[in-house]
N, C-alpha and C positions, 0 to 999 in steps of 0.2 A: 239461930234461925228458928226459934220456937214461936215467933210472932206470926208466922204464916205456915200453912201446911202444904203438902205436895199437891193435893187435889185442887186447892185454890189456884196455885201457880200454873198447874197444867191446864186448868179451865181458862185462865187468863191468856195463856199461849194460844189455845185453840180458838177462843173468841176473837183475839186480836187478828190472827191470820184470816179468819173467816170474814171479818169486816174490812180490814185494810187492803186485802188483795183486790176484791171487786171495786172498792172505792178508787184506788189508784188506776185501775184499768179503765174506769168510766170517765176519768178526768180527761179533758182535751189534750191531745198530744200530736206532735208532727208525725208525718208518715214514717220517717226513718226510725222513730222510736217504737212503732207499733209492735214489731217483733219482740223487743225487750219486754214490753207490757204483757204480751201473750205469755211469755215464759214466766213473768212475775205472777200473773194470775194462776197459772198452773202450779207454781211453787207454793203460793199461799193456800190454795185449796187442798193440795196434797199435805201440807203441814197441818192444816186444820184437821184433816182426817187422821193424820198420825197421832196428834195429841189427844183427839177424841177417843181413839182406840186405846190409847194408854190410860186415859181417865177412867174408862169403863172396864178395865181389866183388873184382876186381882193383883196382890202385891207382886208376885212373880207370874207373869202371864203363862197360859198353857202354850204348848208347842206351836199350834196353828196360829194363835194370835201373835206370838213372838215372831214367827216367820213373816207375818203380814207387816208387823211394825218395822222390821229390817228392810223389807222391800219398799215400803212407803218412804223410809228415811233415805234410801238410795235414790229414789225418784225425786224427792224433795231437794236433796243436795245438788243433783245434776241440773235441775231446772233453775236453781238459784245461781249456780255458776254460769249457766247459759244466759240468764237475764243480765247479769253484770257485764259479761264479755260482749254481749250484743249492744248494751247501752254505751259502753266505753269504746265500741268499735275496735276492740283488740282481738288478736288471735286467741282462741280458747286455750286454757291451761292444759297441761299434760293429761290430766285425768279425763278431759273431754275428747281427747284424740282416740280414735277407734282402737288403735293398737294397745291403749292403756285401759280404756273404759270397759271394753268387752271382757278382758281378763279379770278386772275388778268385779264385774257383775258375776262372772263365773265362780270366782273365789267366794264371793258373798253367798251365792246360792249353795255352793258345796258346803261351806261352813254351817249355814243354816240347816242343811239336811243332816249333817253329821253330829252337830252339837246337841246335847240334851237340853230340854227345857230347864230354865233356871238362870242364875247369874251370868253364865258364859254367853248364852244366847240373848238375854234381855238387857245386859249391861255392857259386857266386854266388846261384843261385836258392834253394837251401835256406837260406842265410844270410839272405836278404831275407825269406823266409817266416817263419823263426824270429824275426827282428827284429820283424816286424809283430805276431805273436801274443804275443811276450814283453812288448812294451811295453803291450799291452792287459791282459795278466795282471798286470803290475806295477801298472798304474793301478787294476785291480779290487781288488787287495789293499791298496793304500794309500789308497783313497778313503773307506774306512769309518772313522768316528770315534765313540767310542774303539775301539781294536782291540788284541788281545793282542800281546805282544812278539814271538811267533813269526811273526805275520802281518806285523808291521813289518819284522822281519829278512828274511823271505822276499821281500817286495816290494822292499826296498832292495837286496838282493843281485841280484834279477832286473833291476832298473833299471841297476845297475852292469854286469851281464852284457850288457845291450843295448848299452851304451857300448863294451864290449870287442868285441862282434860288429861294430860299425861300424868300429872301428880295424883289426880283423882283415881285414875285407873290403877296406878301403882299401889295406892293405899288400899283399894279394893282387893287387889291380888294378894296383899299381905293378910287377908282375912277379915278386914274391916268392911264387911258388906253392908250397904245401906238397907234400910227397911223396904224402900221402894226404889225402882230404877231411876225415877226422876224425883229424888228427894230435893228439898229446898236448896241445899248446898250446890246442886248442879242446875236446877231449873231456874233459880233467880238470876245467875249470870247469863243463862241462855235467854231469858226474857229480855235482859238488858241488851244483849247482842242483837236480838230480833228487832227491838225498838230502834237501835242505832242503825242497823242495816236498812230498815224501811225508810228512815229519815234520809239516809245517805242516797238511796235509790231515787227518792222523790226530788231531793235537791240537785243531784247530778243531772237528772232529766231536765229540770228547769234551767240549770246552768248551760247545758248543751243546746237547749232550745234558744236561749238568749244569744249564745255564741253563733248559732246558725243564722239567726236574724241579723246580727251585726255583720256577719260575713256576706249575707245576701245584699245588705245595704251598701257594701263597699266593693262588690264584685260585679263585673259584667257577666250576665247570665249565659251568654253564648260562648264566650272564650274562657271564662274563669279568671280573666285578668282583672286588675283594678279598674274601677269605673272612673269617669272624669272627676267627680267630686272628691273621691278618696285620693286619687292621684294628685290633684292640685293642692289638697291639704298637706300632703307629705312633701310635695315639690316646693311649696313655699317655705316650709321649715328647712329643707335641705339647702335652698338658695340662701336663706338668711344665715345659716351656719357656715356655708362655704364663703360667703362674702365677708363675714366677720373674721374668719380665719385666713382670708386672702388666699383661698385655694380654688383651683379651676374646677369647673362643673360644666358639662356640655349636654345640650338637649338635641335629640333627633326627633323630628316629626316625620313619620313614615306613612305614605298614602298609597294604597294599592291602585295601580293604573287601570283605567277602563272598567271599573267595578260594575257600573250600570250595564255595560255590555255583557259582562259575565252573567249577571242575573237574567238579562233578556235572552241570551243565547242558550244558556245551560240550565236556567231555572234557579229559584231562590234556595233550594236545598243545596245545590252545588256551590252557590254563592256563599252560604253559611259555612260549608265545608272548607272553602278557600280561606275564609277569615280564621277559622280554627287552625288550619295548616299554617297560616301566617303567624299566628300567636305561638304555636308550638315551635316553629323554626327559630323565631327570635329568642324565645325563652331558653332554648337549648344552647344558644351561642352568646349568652350574656352572663355576667358575673352575679354572685349572690347579692352584692350590695347595690346592683343596678335597679332602677325603678321603671317598670314597664306597664303600660296601660292601653286600653282601647278607649279613646275619648269620644268616639262617635262614628257611626257608619263604617267606612273603610279606613279610618284614620287612627293611627297609633302614636304614642309618645314613648320615647326611651330616654331616661335621664341617667347620665354616666358620671358618677362622682369621681373626683381626682383625675379627670381626663381633659386634656387640652384639645384644641381643634384638630391638630395633626393626628392625635390618637383616635379621635372620634371619626375622622375621615377613613382611617383603616377599618374601624369597626363597621361603619356604614357600607363600605365597599364589600366587605365579607358578607354582611347580611343581605345586601342586594344580590350577590351571587347565589347565596343559599335560597333566596326567594325565587330566583329564576329557575331553580331546579324543581320547583313544585308545579305540577300540571293539574289543571282542573279535571281533565279527563286523561288518565295515564296513557291510554292508547293513542292520544292525539297530540302530535309533537308541537303544534302551534297553539296549544292551550295553556302554555306556561304562564305563570304570574310574573309581573314586574312591579316595581315600586319606585316612587319618587321620594327623595329624602331631603329635607331642609335641616341644616345644622347651625347651631348658634352656641356660643360659649359664654359663660359667666367669668369674666376676667377684667383686669383694670382697663384694657382697651376696648372691652365689649359691653354687653349688658350688665346691669348692676342689681337687678331685681327679677323676680319671677315674671311679672307682666312684660317687662322689657325683653327678657329671654324668650318667652313664648312668641311675642310679636315678631321678633327678629327671625326666629326659626320658621314661623308661619309664612313670612314674606319670602324667604328663600325657598320654601316648598312651592309657593306659587310660581316663582321663577323657574323651578325645576320642571313643573308641569308644562309651562309655556315654552320651555326649551326643547320639548319633544318627548317628555316623560322618560322613565327609567334613567333618571339623572340624579347626581348629588350636587347640591349647591351649598357651599360653606362660607362664602364671602359676598359682600355687596358688590354690585357692578361698578 
């Protein structure tokens, strides 16, 4: 490692953090990532201050400067963990929980106050702190399944770096003290870890933003259900698959009765609430493989794989009963919801394609409406 000295690598670490943190912070980001960006900016600026203070200290810093370095390291590692846990929308690791973080801070301060200036305060304590936080960050990155390749690479490298830290500390404890706390053997792998984690944070933010946009394009914003376009794309594939395998598939078109009256009498806010309640009720009483969507206004579609007409009638009757239990105004008995449901099945004697299946169910829904509403219609007159 004679090709580069400690001061150069430490300067690179400080400069990289000083530039990359504000740059990432200033890049456009969705609102849900703003908190993670704030943590990242704090982490980067704290890290820049940490390495700058190390750069301008003697080989083994004086007591006050070594104490400052340990405190900056503690803040830096905490903000880094917070940045990734916020970005990944995962519960914080154990070290971020108050019952663990506060004792760690107390132990760090106590050790810093009791240890003399020199290797124990400037090398052993920072290494132990870094090891504690790096193992938590590696676990945070590797616990999620599935995960992008950059997340796996960063978590794996960080886990390997933790192993290296242990070996480095053990070697120093045997008396092989480095000339500087951040000698190239330690600062070069640390620089690589910093570059990798920064790249990981940026790419994960971009990936999650794209995922959010895809989700927004396929979901109904009011209910969180599939929208019509996304539903029909999946429904066509399911119909083709079930027709090819000669398996039954049934469609329910569910329409809330008198929805315009609900909006006129109770207001659009309660009308939206009724739609959300309807979506929640049906979602709670369907199977994982069923396909449920809001296709427009007060109209919903429920596609039931491997279900014949008789089975769909039972499902529809139960759903209608659950829908009746919902009231627009809880204190008003006559404000309960009702729904009309048209049922059609994909089977040899019925529809053979998605357009036919939808048209048949839609005609039966029309008949249910004209039969007095709050009706199920599953066959032609």
